[in-house]
DRENROGU-645021 format. One line per 4 residues: number of its first residue (from 0); their letters; for each residue x, y, z of N, C-alpha, C, CB. Coordinates in Angstrom, 3 decimals, padded with zeros to 6 digits. Each point is the difference from the previous one (the first is absolute). Glycine has a CB too. Example, Ala and Ser with C-alpha at 12.3 -4.5 7.8 and 13.67 -1.06 7.14 Angstrom:
BEGIN
0> AS> 013.190,-005.690,007.800,-000.890,001.190,000.000,000.900,001.200,000.000,-001.892,-001.173,001.246 | 001.542,002.223,-001.966,000.820,001.190,000.060,-000.770,001.090,000.730,001.184,-000.628,-002.145 $
This chain:
BEGIN
0> XXXX> 116.654,152.849,078.369,000.117,-001.409,000.089,-000.934,-000.789,-000.953,000.683,000.399,002.340 | -000.234,-001.540,-002.742,-000.967,-000.795,-000.863,-000.174,-001.336,000.841,000.780,001.045,-002.458 | -001.967,-001.539,002.001,-000.525,-001.326,000.569,000.457,-001.063,-001.183,-002.269,001.094,001.468 | 002.752,-002.172,-000.819,000.739,-000.715,-000.788,-000.473,-001.692,000.414,002.098,002.161,-000.160 $
4> XXXX> -002.664,-002.857,-000.867,-000.645,-001.481,000.208,000.763,-001.054,-000.336,-001.960,000.817,-000.419 | 002.392,-001.567,001.256,000.631,-001.228,-000.509,-000.569,-000.917,-001.190,000.656,000.109,002.290 | -000.307,-000.489,-003.320,-000.750,-000.795,-000.882,-000.051,-001.411,000.387,000.558,001.526,-001.691 | -000.091,-001.945,002.488,000.121,-001.535,000.583,-000.729,-000.140,000.889,001.940,-000.346,-000.377 $
8> XXXX> -001.887,001.362,001.681,-000.864,-000.560,001.193,-001.109,001.194,000.370,002.169,-001.573,001.071 | -001.933,002.582,-001.933,-001.206,001.250,000.349,000.344,001.127,001.086,-001.778,-001.858,-000.432 | 003.191,001.566,001.010,000.393,000.791,001.180,-000.049,001.461,-000.357,001.468,-001.849,000.862 | -001.933,002.925,-000.323,000.254,001.037,-000.458,000.863,000.922,000.869,-001.957,-000.473,-001.215 $
12> XXXX> 002.762,001.473,001.022,000.747,001.022,000.676,000.239,001.125,-000.892,001.031,-001.635,001.411 | -000.844,002.817,-000.642,000.186,001.201,-000.329,001.746,000.606,-000.067,-002.652,000.076,001.072 | 003.152,000.072,-002.043,001.201,000.478,-000.341,000.107,000.912,-001.330,000.707,-002.043,001.248 | 000.492,002.725,-001.378,000.120,000.734,-001.218,000.675,-001.059,-000.989,000.203,002.458,001.194 $
16> XXXX> 000.170,-003.516,-000.948,000.231,-000.921,-001.125,-000.270,-001.458,000.406,001.722,001.601,-000.924 | -002.031,-002.572,000.220,-000.610,-001.434,000.404,001.644,-000.574,000.589,-002.523,-000.527,-002.255 | 002.536,-000.324,003.026,000.979,-000.681,000.611,000.492,-001.214,-000.991,-001.026,000.743,002.370 | 002.242,-001.258,-002.427,000.596,-001.189,-000.646,-000.838,-001.119,000.548,002.430,000.922,-000.244 $
20> XXXX> -002.776,-001.171,001.435,-000.320,-001.326,000.492,-001.229,000.452,000.672,002.359,-001.221,000.278 | -003.267,000.451,-000.372,-001.390,000.240,000.957,000.512,-000.215,001.352,-001.887,-000.915,-001.640 | 001.110,001.821,002.522,000.461,-000.175,001.554,-001.162,-000.961,000.485,001.231,002.564,000.513 | -002.112,-002.819,-001.063,-000.944,-001.319,000.460,000.310,-001.296,-000.790,-001.967,001.598,000.527 $
24> XXXX> 002.148,-001.782,-001.353,000.097,-001.354,-000.703,001.485,-000.350,-000.281,-002.312,000.362,-001.119 | 003.097,000.657,001.581,001.460,-000.024,-000.525,000.587,-000.225,-001.416,-000.027,-000.693,002.066 | -000.827,000.766,-003.042,000.298,-000.432,-001.327,000.337,001.185,-000.657,-001.431,-001.925,-000.032 | 002.033,001.771,-001.328,000.410,000.846,-000.678,-001.188,000.355,-000.969,002.400,-000.769,000.437 $
28> XXXX> -003.284,001.704,000.142,-001.329,000.009,-000.844,-000.264,001.455,-000.947,-001.060,-001.634,002.106 | 000.212,001.803,-002.778,000.093,001.090,-000.688,-001.260,000.642,000.770,001.247,-000.833,-002.413 | -001.025,002.363,002.495,-001.232,000.601,000.538,-000.587,000.960,-000.573,000.707,-000.541,001.673 | -001.829,000.749,-001.688,-001.149,000.609,-000.638,-000.409,001.239,000.675,-000.723,-002.166,-000.719 $
32> XXXX> 000.832,003.456,000.166,-000.200,001.140,000.674,-001.608,000.284,000.154,002.373,000.823,-000.890 | -002.861,-001.229,001.939,-001.501,-000.094,000.318,-000.535,001.325,000.504,000.246,-002.436,000.593 | 000.402,003.710,-000.758,-000.097,001.176,000.755,-001.411,000.715,-000.347,002.672,000.207,000.037 | -003.110,-000.584,-001.205,-001.356,000.556,-000.460,-000.749,-000.946,-000.964,000.950,002.333,000.233 $
36> XXXX> -002.275,-002.507,000.495,-000.894,-000.844,-000.499,-001.160,000.861,-000.811,000.629,-001.721,001.986 | -000.401,002.711,-002.292,-001.243,000.965,-000.605,000.522,000.162,-001.385,-000.788,001.485,002.201 | -000.311,-001.524,-003.234,000.371,-000.274,-001.519,000.595,001.661,-000.193,-002.207,-002.229,-001.019 | 002.018,003.011,001.298,000.649,001.406,-000.181,000.994,000.480,000.853,-001.913,000.486,-000.783 $
40> XXXX> 002.540,-001.492,001.419,001.299,000.270,000.641,001.219,000.304,-001.123,-000.849,-001.622,002.055 | 001.411,002.810,-002.229,000.919,000.054,-000.525,-000.395,-000.459,-001.639,001.323,-000.260,002.462 | -002.428,000.330,-002.792,-000.408,-000.397,-001.233,-000.286,-001.356,-000.269,001.121,001.722,-000.542 | -000.407,-003.002,001.321,-000.342,-001.437,-000.220,000.219,-000.655,001.285,000.628,-000.035,-002.420 $
44> XXXX> -001.573,-001.170,002.416,000.187,-000.595,001.500,001.210,-000.668,-000.279,-002.440,-000.395,000.936 | 002.993,000.005,000.452,001.174,-000.902,000.023,-000.310,-001.449,000.200,001.230,001.860,000.859 | -002.275,-002.370,-000.716,-000.446,-001.238,000.087,-000.564,-000.589,-001.460,-000.467,000.611,002.553 | 000.959,-001.538,-003.234,-000.407,-000.145,-001.521,-001.308,-000.544,000.163,002.281,-000.442,-001.134 $
48> XXXX> -003.122,-000.008,002.212,-001.038,-000.714,000.104,-001.252,001.176,-000.079,001.377,-002.094,001.412 | -000.889,003.320,-000.992,-000.941,001.271,-000.140,000.043,000.415,-001.210,000.261,000.750,002.044 | -001.272,-000.428,-002.413,-000.272,000.614,-001.476,000.015,001.350,-000.152,-001.283,-001.694,-000.385 | 002.099,002.481,000.084,-000.387,001.436,-000.107,-000.554,000.247,-001.232,001.648,000.679,001.430 $
52> XX> -002.123,000.774,-001.609,-000.215,000.436,-001.194,000.850,000.781,-000.799,-001.772,-000.265,000.868 | 002.172,-000.120,-002.118,000.786,000.559,-000.823,-000.558,001.211,-000.752,000.970,-002.158,-000.045 $
């Protein structure tokens, strides 16, 4: 399972794929994969604010 973060309200949920509509804010939002926040997770961090070493 992947942990998904709503780009609008910050709601997180675990699912294989992100939903079409956020269960919390009921908006058509984009979801960000926030499963891994370590720079060496699969080579790159999923959060653009975390700087990994290339």
